[in-house]
C-alpha positions, 0 to 999 in steps of 0.5 A: 814211217820211213824214219823208224825203219831207216834208223833201225838199219843203223841199230837205232832203236826207240825205247817205247817205255822211255820215249816222251815228248813235250809241247812248248807253247804258252797256251794251256794244253792237255796231255796226249799220246803220240802214236807213230806206227805201233809205238805210243809216246806219252806227253809230259809237261816238264822234264829234268835235264842235267839237274835243270827242270825244263817245262813247256811254257818256256820259263827255262831261261828265267830259271837258268838266269837265277841259277847262274846268279846263284852260282856266281855268288857262291863262287865269289864267296869261295874266292873271298874265303880262299884269299883270307887263308 
């Protein structure tokens, strides 16, 4: 592909062992491999990014909202504790 050859001119190298991809759909899918030139990438159903699990069925928003509410509650408890000191 032109993109792989073009990016390598600028020192961008794709690590075949670390490269994964994820389909985002509400439909059930089976795990496949993606082949670009001589490189194969494995499909994953979820991955962790900055401590948050991202999955392909678009439920990230719900998890983020839950985590945000948990952190707000924790921050409020710390503020109340510090006021009492």
